[in-house]
ZAGU-790409 format. One record per residue (C-alpha): residue number from 0; x, y negated, z negated; residue in one letter. Coordinates in steps of 0.05 Angstrom, whole numbers. Layout:
<nodes>
+-----+--------+--------+--------+------+
! pos !      u !      v !      w ! code !
+-----+--------+--------+--------+------+
! NUM !      X !      Y !      Z !    A !
...
+-----+--------+--------+--------+------+
</nodes>
This chain:
<nodes>
+-----+--------+--------+--------+------+
! pos !      u !      v !      w ! code !
+-----+--------+--------+--------+------+
!   0 !   2131 !  -1190 !  -2345 !    M !
!   1 !   2087 !  -1171 !  -2286 !    G !
!   2 !   2017 !  -1188 !  -2267 !    S !
!   3 !   1983 !  -1167 !  -2203 !    R !
!   4 !   1932 !  -1204 !  -2161 !    I !
!   5 !   1864 !  -1170 !  -2164 !    A !
!   6 !   1821 !  -1219 !  -2125 !    K !
!   7 !   1826 !  -1280 !  -2079 !    V !
!   8 !   1762 !  -1317 !  -2062 !    H !
!   9 !   1750 !  -1383 !  -2025 !    A !
!  10 !   1691 !  -1429 !  -2019 !    R !
!  11 !   1674 !  -1497 !  -1987 !    Q !
!  12 !   1667 !  -1557 !  -2033 !    L !
!  13 !   1674 !  -1632 !  -2020 !    V !
!  14 !   1729 !  -1682 !  -2038 !    D !
!  15 !   1722 !  -1752 !  -2067 !    C !
!  16 !   1705 !  -1779 !  -1998 !    K !
!  17 !   1651 !  -1726 !  -1989 !    C !
!  18 !   1691 !  -1689 !  -1937 !    R !
!  19 !   1689 !  -1613 !  -1940 !    P !
!  20 !   1750 !  -1579 !  -1969 !    M !
!  21 !   1773 !  -1509 !  -1986 !    V !
!  22 !   1774 !  -1486 !  -2058 !    E !
!  23 !   1805 !  -1419 !  -2078 !    V !
!  24 !   1804 !  -1375 !  -2140 !    D !
!  25 !   1861 !  -1326 !  -2152 !    V !
!  26 !   1846 !  -1274 !  -2206 !    V !
!  27 !   1897 !  -1227 !  -2237 !    T !
!  28 !   1884 !  -1156 !  -2260 !    E !
!  29 !   1886 !  -1181 !  -2332 !    E !
!  30 !   1832 !  -1232 !  -2316 !    G !
!  31 !   1874 !  -1296 !  -2312 !    Y !
!  32 !   1845 !  -1346 !  -2263 !    V !
!  33 !   1879 !  -1400 !  -2222 !    G !
!  34 !   1840 !  -1449 !  -2180 !    R !
!  35 !   1866 !  -1493 !  -2124 !    G !
!  36 !   1838 !  -1539 !  -2071 !    C !
!  37 !   1866 !  -1578 !  -2013 !    A !
!  38 !   1857 !  -1654 !  -2013 !    P !
!  39 !   1868 !  -1691 !  -1948 !    T !
!  40 !   1895 !  -1760 !  -1932 !    G !
!  41 !   1869 !  -1819 !  -1892 !    S !
!  42 !   1938 !  -1836 !  -1865 !    S !
!  43 !   1959 !  -1768 !  -1838 !    V !
!  44 !   2027 !  -1755 !  -1807 !    G !
!  45 !   2029 !  -1719 !  -1740 !    M !
!  46 !   2076 !  -1667 !  -1769 !    F !
!  47 !   2033 !  -1647 !  -1829 !    E !
!  48 !   2006 !  -1577 !  -1836 !    S !
!  49 !   1939 !  -1572 !  -1800 !    V !
!  50 !   1873 !  -1583 !  -1836 !    V !
!  51 !   1830 !  -1531 !  -1801 !    L !
!  52 !   1760 !  -1557 !  -1790 !    R !
!  53 !   1701 !  -1525 !  -1754 !    D !
!  54 !   1686 !  -1583 !  -1707 !    N !
!  55 !   1612 !  -1568 !  -1710 !    D !
!  56 !   1576 !  -1635 !  -1702 !    P !
!  57 !   1514 !  -1607 !  -1736 !    K !
!  58 !   1550 !  -1601 !  -1803 !    E !
!  59 !   1588 !  -1657 !  -1839 !    Y !
!  60 !   1601 !  -1691 !  -1771 !    H !
!  61 !   1647 !  -1633 !  -1752 !    G !
!  62 !   1687 !  -1633 !  -1816 !    L !
!  63 !   1663 !  -1568 !  -1847 !    S !
!  64 !   1716 !  -1516 !  -1865 !    V !
!  65 !   1679 !  -1449 !  -1861 !    H !
!  66 !   1731 !  -1420 !  -1814 !    K !
!  67 !   1787 !  -1436 !  -1863 !    A !
!  68 !   1746 !  -1406 !  -1920 !    V !
!  69 !   1735 !  -1343 !  -1878 !    E !
!  70 !   1810 !  -1339 !  -1863 !    N !
!  71 !   1823 !  -1337 !  -1938 !    V !
!  72 !   1770 !  -1286 !  -1954 !    N !
!  73 !   1780 !  -1239 !  -1895 !    K !
!  74 !   1853 !  -1246 !  -1874 !    I !
!  75 !   1895 !  -1274 !  -1932 !    I !
!  76 !   1860 !  -1242 !  -1991 !    A !
!  77 !   1869 !  -1168 !  -1971 !    P !
!  78 !   1944 !  -1181 !  -1960 !    Q !
!  79 !   1955 !  -1213 !  -2028 !    L !
!  80 !   1917 !  -1164 !  -2072 !    V !
!  81 !   1968 !  -1125 !  -2112 !    G !
!  82 !   2024 !  -1177 !  -2105 !    M !
!  83 !   2061 !  -1203 !  -2166 !    D !
!  84 !   2030 !  -1269 !  -2188 !    I !
!  85 !   2098 !  -1293 !  -2213 !    F !
!  86 !   2131 !  -1285 !  -2145 !    D !
!  87 !   2107 !  -1351 !  -2115 !    Q !
!  88 !   2157 !  -1348 !  -2059 !    K !
!  89 !   2134 !  -1279 !  -2036 !    A !
!  90 !   2061 !  -1300 !  -2038 !    I !
!  91 !   2074 !  -1363 !  -1997 !    D !
!  92 !   2120 !  -1327 !  -1948 !    R !
!  93 !   2067 !  -1273 !  -1937 !    K !
!  94 !   2016 !  -1327 !  -1918 !    M !
!  95 !   2066 !  -1363 !  -1873 !    M !
!  96 !   2080 !  -1297 !  -1837 !    E !
!  97 !   2006 !  -1283 !  -1829 !    L !
!  98 !   1997 !  -1351 !  -1796 !    D !
!  99 !   2061 !  -1350 !  -1755 !    G !
! 100 !   2063 !  -1425 !  -1737 !    T !
! 101 !   2103 !  -1481 !  -1770 !    P !
! 102 !   2041 !  -1525 !  -1774 !    E !
! 103 !   1998 !  -1469 !  -1803 !    K !
! 104 !   1948 !  -1481 !  -1748 !    K !
! 105 !   1922 !  -1410 !  -1742 !    V !
! 106 !   1897 !  -1398 !  -1813 !    L !
! 107 !   1896 !  -1472 !  -1832 !    G !
! 108 !   1943 !  -1510 !  -1878 !    G !
! 109 !   1882 !  -1525 !  -1922 !    N !
! 110 !   1869 !  -1450 !  -1930 !    A !
! 111 !   1942 !  -1431 !  -1944 !    I !
! 112 !   1955 !  -1490 !  -1990 !    Y !
! 113 !   1893 !  -1477 !  -2032 !    S !
! 114 !   1914 !  -1405 !  -2043 !    V !
! 115 !   1985 !  -1427 !  -2059 !    S !
! 116 !   1961 !  -1474 !  -2114 !    I !
! 117 !   1912 !  -1424 !  -2142 !    A !
! 118 !   1967 !  -1371 !  -2148 !    A !
! 119 !   2013 !  -1423 !  -2181 !    F !
! 120 !   1959 !  -1439 !  -2233 !    R !
! 121 !   1943 !  -1366 !  -2245 !    A !
! 122 !   2017 !  -1353 !  -2260 !    A !
! 123 !   2016 !  -1409 !  -2311 !    A !
! 124 !   1952 !  -1382 !  -2343 !    E !
! 125 !   1983 !  -1313 !  -2347 !    A !
! 126 !   2043 !  -1345 !  -2382 !    S !
! 127 !   1997 !  -1379 !  -2431 !    H !
! 128 !   2025 !  -1447 !  -2411 !    K !
! 129 !   2001 !  -1511 !  -2380 !    T !
! 130 !   2023 !  -1514 !  -2308 !    L !
! 131 !   2071 !  -1571 !  -2322 !    Y !
! 132 !   2104 !  -1531 !  -2378 !    D !
! 133 !   2109 !  -1472 !  -2331 !    Y !
! 134 !   2143 !  -1516 !  -2279 !    I !
! 135 !   2190 !  -1550 !  -2329 !    A !
! 136 !   2211 !  -1487 !  -2364 !    G !
! 137 !   2227 !  -1529 !  -2426 !    K !
! 138 !   2192 !  -1582 !  -2468 !    P !
! 139 !   2175 !  -1644 !  -2428 !    V !
! 140 !   2207 !  -1708 !  -2453 !    R !
! 141 !   2177 !  -1760 !  -2408 !    Q !
! 142 !   2118 !  -1777 !  -2364 !    V !
! 143 !   2127 !  -1819 !  -2301 !    P !
! 144 !   2111 !  -1893 !  -2293 !    V !
! 145 !   2045 !  -1898 !  -2255 !    P !
! 146 !   2035 !  -1945 !  -2197 !    S !
! 147 !   1969 !  -1976 !  -2174 !    F !
! 148 !   1944 !  -1988 !  -2104 !    N !
! 149 !   1908 !  -2054 !  -2113 !    V !
! 150 !   1897 !  -2083 !  -2043 !    V !
! 151 !   1883 !  -2041 !  -1982 !    N !
! 152 !   1901 !  -2061 !  -1911 !    G !
! 153 !   1870 !  -2035 !  -1847 !    G !
! 154 !   1819 !  -2060 !  -1797 !    R !
! 155 !   1763 !  -2104 !  -1825 !    Y !
! 156 !   1708 !  -2142 !  -1790 !    E !
! 157 !   1746 !  -2207 !  -1787 !    N !
! 158 !   1819 !  -2187 !  -1794 !    L !
! 159 !   1870 !  -2131 !  -1790 !    T !
! 160 !   1922 !  -2124 !  -1844 !    Q !
! 161 !   1974 !  -2075 !  -1817 !    P !
! 162 !   2005 !  -2057 !  -1885 !    F !
! 163 !   1962 !  -2002 !  -1914 !    N !
! 164 !   1973 !  -2007 !  -1989 !    E !
! 165 !   1996 !  -2064 !  -2035 !    F !
! 166 !   2019 !  -2030 !  -2098 !    I !
! 167 !   2038 !  -2054 !  -2168 !    I !
! 168 !   2082 !  -2016 !  -2217 !    M !
! 169 !   2089 !  -2034 !  -2291 !    P !
! 170 !   2163 !  -2016 !  -2295 !    Y !
! 171 !   2171 !  -2059 !  -2358 !    G !
! 172 !   2120 !  -2022 !  -2400 !    A !
! 173 !   2144 !  -1988 !  -2464 !    D !
! 174 !   2092 !  -1933 !  -2467 !    T !
! 175 !   2047 !  -1896 !  -2419 !    I !
! 176 !   1986 !  -1926 !  -2455 !    D !
! 177 !   2011 !  -1997 !  -2443 !    S !
! 178 !   2031 !  -1981 !  -2371 !    A !
! 179 !   1960 !  -1958 !  -2357 !    V !
! 180 !   1930 !  -2018 !  -2391 !    E !
! 181 !   1976 !  -2066 !  -2353 !    M !
! 182 !   1955 !  -2035 !  -2286 !    G !
! 183 !   1881 !  -2037 !  -2303 !    I !
! 184 !   1883 !  -2107 !  -2332 !    H !
! 185 !   1920 !  -2135 !  -2271 !    T !
! 186 !   1872 !  -2100 !  -2224 !    F !
! 187 !   1812 !  -2131 !  -2260 !    Q !
! 188 !   1844 !  -2200 !  -2262 !    E !
! 189 !   1860 !  -2194 !  -2188 !    L !
! 190 !   1786 !  -2190 !  -2172 !    E !
! 191 !   1777 !  -2259 !  -2203 !    K !
! 192 !   1837 !  -2287 !  -2165 !    V !
! 193 !   1811 !  -2259 !  -2099 !    L !
! 194 !   1741 !  -2285 !  -2113 !    T !
! 195 !   1770 !  -2355 !  -2122 !    G !
! 196 !   1810 !  -2348 !  -2057 !    Y !
! 197 !   1753 !  -2320 !  -2015 !    L !
! 198 !   1694 !  -2357 !  -2046 !    G !
! 199 !   1660 !  -2290 !  -2059 !    H !
! 200 !   1676 !  -2223 !  -2090 !    K !
! 201 !   1725 !  -2180 !  -2051 !    P !
! 202 !   1699 !  -2118 !  -2017 !    V !
! 203 !   1717 !  -2049 !  -2042 !    V !
! 204 !   1762 !  -2016 !  -1991 !    A !
! 205 !   1758 !  -1942 !  -1970 !    P !
! 206 !   1816 !  -1925 !  -2016 !    S !
! 207 !   1781 !  -1962 !  -2074 !    Y !
! 208 !   1828 !  -2022 !  -2078 !    G !
! 209 !   1805 !  -2091 !  -2056 !    Y !
! 210 !   1798 !  -2104 !  -1982 !    G !
! 211 !   1856 !  -2146 !  -1955 !    A !
! 212 !   1835 !  -2220 !  -1956 !    P !
! 213 !   1884 !  -2242 !  -1902 !    T !
! 214 !   1930 !  -2217 !  -1847 !    E !
! 215 !   1990 !  -2248 !  -1882 !    D !
! 216 !   2025 !  -2198 !  -1929 !    P !
! 217 !   2063 !  -2254 !  -1964 !    E !
! 218 !   1998 !  -2290 !  -1982 !    A !
! 219 !   1970 !  -2225 !  -2012 !    I !
! 220 !   2034 !  -2216 !  -2054 !    L !
! 221 !   2026 !  -2287 !  -2079 !    E !
! 222 !   1954 !  -2273 !  -2100 !    L !
! 223 !   1975 !  -2210 !  -2136 !    I !
! 224 !   2032 !  -2248 !  -2169 !    S !
! 225 !   1981 !  -2299 !  -2195 !    E !
! 226 !   1940 !  -2243 !  -2227 !    A !
! 227 !   2003 !  -2214 !  -2258 !    I !
! 228 !   2022 !  -2282 !  -2285 !    D !
! 229 !   1953 !  -2295 !  -2314 !    R !
! 230 !   1958 !  -2229 !  -2352 !    C !
! 231 !   2026 !  -2248 !  -2380 !    G !
! 232 !   2063 !  -2190 !  -2345 !    Y !
! 233 !   2111 !  -2229 !  -2301 !    T !
! 234 !   2179 !  -2195 !  -2304 !    G !
! 235 !   2146 !  -2129 !  -2323 !    K !
! 236 !   2108 !  -2109 !  -2260 !    I !
! 237 !   2140 !  -2096 !  -2193 !    G !
! 238 !   2112 !  -2087 !  -2123 !    F !
! 239 !   2112 !  -2032 !  -2071 !    A !
! 240 !   2085 !  -2024 !  -2001 !    F !
! 241 !   2057 !  -1964 !  -1965 !    D !
! 242 !   2060 !  -1995 !  -1895 !    C !
! 243 !   2035 !  -1932 !  -1859 !    A !
! 244 !   2063 !  -1965 !  -1797 !    S !
! 245 !   2048 !  -1906 !  -1751 !    S !
! 246 !   1975 !  -1927 !  -1757 !    E !
! 247 !   1990 !  -1993 !  -1723 !    M !
! 248 !   2048 !  -1973 !  -1678 !    Y !
! 249 !   2043 !  -1978 !  -1602 !    D !
! 250 !   2085 !  -1920 !  -1576 !    R !
! 251 !   2086 !  -1945 !  -1504 !    E !
! 252 !   2108 !  -2016 !  -1521 !    E !
! 253 !   2148 !  -1993 !  -1583 !    K !
! 254 !   2119 !  -2051 !  -1623 !    T !
! 255 !   2088 !  -2061 !  -1691 !    Y !
! 256 !   2031 !  -2106 !  -1713 !    L !
! 257 !   2050 !  -2163 !  -1760 !    L !
! 258 !   2006 !  -2223 !  -1777 !    K !
! 259 !   1964 !  -2215 !  -1714 !    G !
! 260 !   2019 !  -2205 !  -1663 !    R !
! 261 !   2062 !  -2149 !  -1636 !    R !
! 262 !   2135 !  -2148 !  -1658 !    V !
! 263 !   2195 !  -2102 !  -1648 !    E !
! 264 !   2224 !  -2060 !  -1704 !    A !
! 265 !   2281 !  -2108 !  -1719 !    R !
! 266 !   2234 !  -2166 !  -1732 !    E !
! 267 !   2191 !  -2123 !  -1778 !    L !
! 268 !   2254 !  -2101 !  -1815 !    I !
! 269 !   2278 !  -2172 !  -1824 !    D !
! 270 !   2209 !  -2194 !  -1849 !    Y !
! 271 !   2207 !  -2137 !  -1900 !    A !
! 272 !   2278 !  -2156 !  -1922 !    R !
! 273 !   2256 !  -2229 !  -1934 !    L !
! 274 !   2197 !  -2204 !  -1976 !    L !
! 275 !   2243 !  -2162 !  -2020 !    T !
! 276 !   2287 !  -2223 !  -2031 !    E !
! 277 !   2227 !  -2263 !  -2056 !    R !
! 278 !   2188 !  -2210 !  -2094 !    F !
! 279 !   2210 !  -2152 !  -2140 !    P !
! 280 !   2199 !  -2091 !  -2097 !    F !
! 281 !   2208 !  -2021 !  -2126 !    V !
! 282 !   2199 !  -1986 !  -2059 !    F !
! 283 !   2174 !  -1994 !  -1988 !    I !
! 284 !   2142 !  -1932 !  -1958 !    E !
! 285 !   2135 !  -1916 !  -1883 !    D !
! 286 !   2159 !  -1984 !  -1860 !    L !
! 287 !   2168 !  -1955 !  -1790 !    L !
! 288 !   2135 !  -1904 !  -1745 !    D !
! 289 !   2143 !  -1831 !  -1764 !    E !
! 290 !   2186 !  -1819 !  -1703 !    E !
! 291 !   2228 !  -1883 !  -1705 !    D !
! 292 !   2292 !  -1846 !  -1723 !    W !
! 293 !   2332 !  -1901 !  -1688 !    E !
! 294 !   2310 !  -1958 !  -1734 !    N !
! 295 !   2302 !  -1925 !  -1802 !    Y !
! 296 !   2378 !  -1925 !  -1813 !    P !
! 297 !   2378 !  -1999 !  -1793 !    V !
! 298 !   2323 !  -2014 !  -1844 !    A !
! 299 !   2361 !  -1976 !  -1897 !    H !
! 300 !   2424 !  -2015 !  -1883 !    E !
! 301 !   2392 !  -2083 !  -1880 !    R !
! 302 !   2342 !  -2078 !  -1937 !    I !
! 303 !   2383 !  -2071 !  -2000 !    T !
! 304 !   2337 !  -2098 !  -2055 !    R !
! 305 !   2288 !  -2040 !  -2054 !    T !
! 306 !   2283 !  -1965 !  -2042 !    N !
! 307 !   2265 !  -1944 !  -1971 !    I !
! 308 !   2217 !  -1884 !  -1976 !    I !
! 309 !   2188 !  -1836 !  -1924 !    G !
! 310 !   2119 !  -1806 !  -1926 !    D !
! 311 !   2091 !  -1793 !  -1856 !    D !
! 312 !   2164 !  -1798 !  -1836 !    F !
! 313 !   2183 !  -1737 !  -1878 !    I !
! 314 !   2116 !  -1701 !  -1892 !    V !
! 315 !   2150 !  -1664 !  -1950 !    T !
! 316 !   2188 !  -1624 !  -1898 !    N !
! 317 !   2259 !  -1604 !  -1917 !    R !
! 318 !   2286 !  -1604 !  -1846 !    A !
! 319 !   2261 !  -1675 !  -1835 !    R !
! 320 !   2289 !  -1697 !  -1902 !    L !
! 321 !   2356 !  -1667 !  -1885 !    E !
! 322 !   2358 !  -1703 !  -1819 !    R !
! 323 !   2339 !  -1769 !  -1852 !    A !
! 324 !   2393 !  -1760 !  -1905 !    Y !
! 325 !   2446 !  -1745 !  -1853 !    E !
! 326 !   2427 !  -1809 !  -1817 !    L !
! 327 !   2428 !  -1849 !  -1882 !    N !
! 328 !   2357 !  -1870 !  -1866 !    A !
! 329 !   2323 !  -1873 !  -1934 !    L !
! 330 !   2327 !  -1868 !  -2010 !    D !
! 331 !   2273 !  -1816 !  -2021 !    G !
! 332 !   2207 !  -1787 !  -2000 !    F !
! 333 !   2134 !  -1781 !  -2022 !    I !
! 334 !   2121 !  -1711 !  -2049 !    L !
! 335 !   2054 !  -1687 !  -2023 !    K !
! 336 !   2054 !  -1611 !  -2024 !    P !
! 337 !   1994 !  -1604 !  -1978 !    N !
! 338 !   2033 !  -1639 !  -1922 !    Q !
! 339 !   2080 !  -1579 !  -1916 !    V !
! 340 !   2027 !  -1529 !  -1937 !    G !
! 341 !   2056 !  -1487 !  -1994 !    T !
! 342 !   2083 !  -1499 !  -2064 !    I !
! 343 !   2147 !  -1461 !  -2046 !    T !
! 344 !   2163 !  -1506 !  -1987 !    E !
! 345 !   2147 !  -1569 !  -2026 !    A !
! 346 !   2193 !  -1548 !  -2083 !    L !
! 347 !   2249 !  -1531 !  -2033 !    E !
! 348 !   2244 !  -1602 !  -2006 !    T !
! 349 !   2245 !  -1629 !  -2077 !    Y !
! 350 !   2306 !  -1588 !  -2094 !    E !
! 351 !   2343 !  -1615 !  -2033 !    Y !
! 352 !   2326 !  -1686 !  -2055 !    A !
! 353 !   2352 !  -1672 !  -2125 !    Q !
! 354 !   2418 !  -1646 !  -2099 !    K !
! 355 !   2428 !  -1706 !  -2055 !    H !
! 356 !   2406 !  -1760 !  -2104 !    N !
! 357 !   2342 !  -1777 !  -2066 !    L !
! 358 !   2279 !  -1799 !  -2100 !    L !
! 359 !   2218 !  -1753 !  -2100 !    A !
! 360 !   2153 !  -1791 !  -2113 !    I !
! 361 !   2091 !  -1747 !  -2124 !    P !
! 362 !   2027 !  -1774 !  -2096 !    S !
! 363 !   1955 !  -1754 !  -2089 !    G !
! 364 !   1916 !  -1762 !  -2024 !    R !
! 365 !   1860 !  -1809 !  -2005 !    A !
! 366 !   1811 !  -1751 !  -2005 !    G !
! 367 !   1831 !  -1733 !  -2076 !    G !
! 368 !   1807 !  -1683 !  -2127 !    V !
! 369 !   1801 !  -1677 !  -2202 !    I !
! 370 !   1859 !  -1637 !  -2231 !    G !
! 371 !   1907 !  -1649 !  -2173 !    D !
! 372 !   1968 !  -1605 !  -2177 !    V !
! 373 !   2013 !  -1665 !  -2161 !    V !
! 374 !   2004 !  -1689 !  -2232 !    M !
! 375 !   2031 !  -1623 !  -2260 !    D !
! 376 !   2089 !  -1629 !  -2212 !    L !
! 377 !   2101 !  -1701 !  -2233 !    A !
! 378 !   2105 !  -1683 !  -2307 !    V !
! 379 !   2137 !  -1615 !  -2298 !    G !
! 380 !   2192 !  -1641 !  -2252 !    L !
! 381 !   2203 !  -1700 !  -2299 !    Q !
! 382 !   2203 !  -1752 !  -2242 !    V !
! 383 !   2211 !  -1826 !  -2257 !    G !
! 384 !   2149 !  -1855 !  -2224 !    F !
! 385 !   2089 !  -1834 !  -2182 !    I !
! 386 !   2034 !  -1862 !  -2138 !    K !
! 387 !   1966 !  -1861 !  -2172 !    N !
! 388 !   1919 !  -1899 !  -2127 !    G !
! 389 !   1871 !  -1954 !  -2147 !    A !
! 390 !   1846 !  -1952 !  -2219 !    P !
! 391 !   1775 !  -1939 !  -2196 !    R !
! 392 !   1739 !  -1873 !  -2180 !    S !
! 393 !   1739 !  -1810 !  -2223 !    G !
! 394 !   1795 !  -1769 !  -2191 !    E !
! 395 !   1843 !  -1829 !  -2196 !    R !
! 396 !   1826 !  -1844 !  -2268 !    I !
! 397 !   1835 !  -1770 !  -2282 !    D !
! 398 !   1908 !  -1778 !  -2261 !    K !
! 399 !   1919 !  -1834 !  -2310 !    L !
! 400 !   1885 !  -1795 !  -2366 !    N !
! 401 !   1929 !  -1735 !  -2349 !    F !
! 402 !   1992 !  -1775 !  -2363 !    L !
! 403 !   1967 !  -1803 !  -2429 !    M !
! 404 !   1942 !  -1735 !  -2451 !    R !
! 405 !   2008 !  -1700 !  -2433 !    A !
! 406 !   2048 !  -1752 !  -2470 !    C !
! 407 !   2004 !  -1745 !  -2532 !    D !
! 408 !   2006 !  -1669 !  -2532 !    L !
! 409 !   2082 !  -1665 !  -2528 !    N !
! 410 !   2118 !  -1691 !  -2591 !    P !
! 411 !   2176 !  -1736 !  -2573 !    G !
! 412 !   2150 !  -1749 !  -2503 !    C !
! 413 !   2154 !  -1821 !  -2477 !    G !
! 414 !   2149 !  -1863 !  -2414 !    L !
! 415 !   2205 !  -1853 !  -2363 !    A !
! 416 !   2257 !  -1909 !  -2360 !    D !
! 417 !   2265 !  -1927 !  -2286 !    I !
! 418 !   2312 !  -1987 !  -2293 !    T !
! 419 !   2368 !  -1948 !  -2259 !    S !
! 420 !   2324 !  -1938 !  -2198 !    I !
! 421 !   2307 !  -2012 !  -2189 !    L !
! 422 !   2348 !  -2052 !  -2139 !    K !
! 423 !   2321 !  -2122 !  -2150 !    F !
+-----+--------+--------+--------+------+
</nodes>
């Protein structure tokens, strides 16, 4: 079965944070259309593929992407016309060759990735399949357990909470519908708990969770635990952190921020270990700086009651994942295809993880979009759990609805059982 690319066209749109992004249509000779766009993160690793922006202060404060759009329409498109839509590797390799840099800084990772997704979707359309069915190659039997980013750290007017995301995961749910309800119910109850703690309603943070009420991570976990208990979900909901520690790392002093003071890696590791002994943690992501290769193996050895996960540390890059595995530095990675810049490279990293019993956890980005390809990857690859974001804002709710819809449309499909992954 062959189907040739007839047209590739890009345009500028905006993501959920009203930042310009590239969207691409790939059209086959038979008229099948695939559409893809490149979301961007707030916590961005230094080794991610480049988001090419125009830096024109007169438009979107320098964030417009007209150059990346032009690179698709004038450079990439002519080279892809006539290529086989089902040969994803050839399409992605062609774009990588056209760019010629590992970071995709010439044409823009946002340009290349948007085309890569669009081609992927066009191939699924030409196969008369959903994208997740096209990925799976067989009937899907499970959808992943969702997780919910409920409290957001960062720098606020009166405090700085260095841990970026406080996450809950309803690992004890029986169905995807109950998992979604448990996450939403707890999130809503947490607003009441935080209001009682603060004396006023909590602020809405940039990633749509509640703004951190204190610099003390343990105190925040206790407040979330209270909300979980009030809802009757104790023993069914676990925790996770996205520490995003590179955001608060001092590279000259080699110190991290913790409860208002600077500490060395070993103290941060010991603190995280104590938290995992007190609370049921499913995973801790980016506990250390993205270049702290020395201390990640130490963290992995010392912290045994949770999964140590790399995001900015790995950036969905197979070479970095291989190095981390050889150092015994982690248990898995966050799968964000736009970090590496093509579907092919992201799937190669996923396949390496599979072969070496490492977790792959699909996740959207802070600057998210409706219909994010990571959801098709999550269902199509049949992973155990994912990162969904806060249960607020359309593109995040869309991800929850995607899971419930996929489960309903596939007879015999259920919620993944992740008990074998838990370490607490």
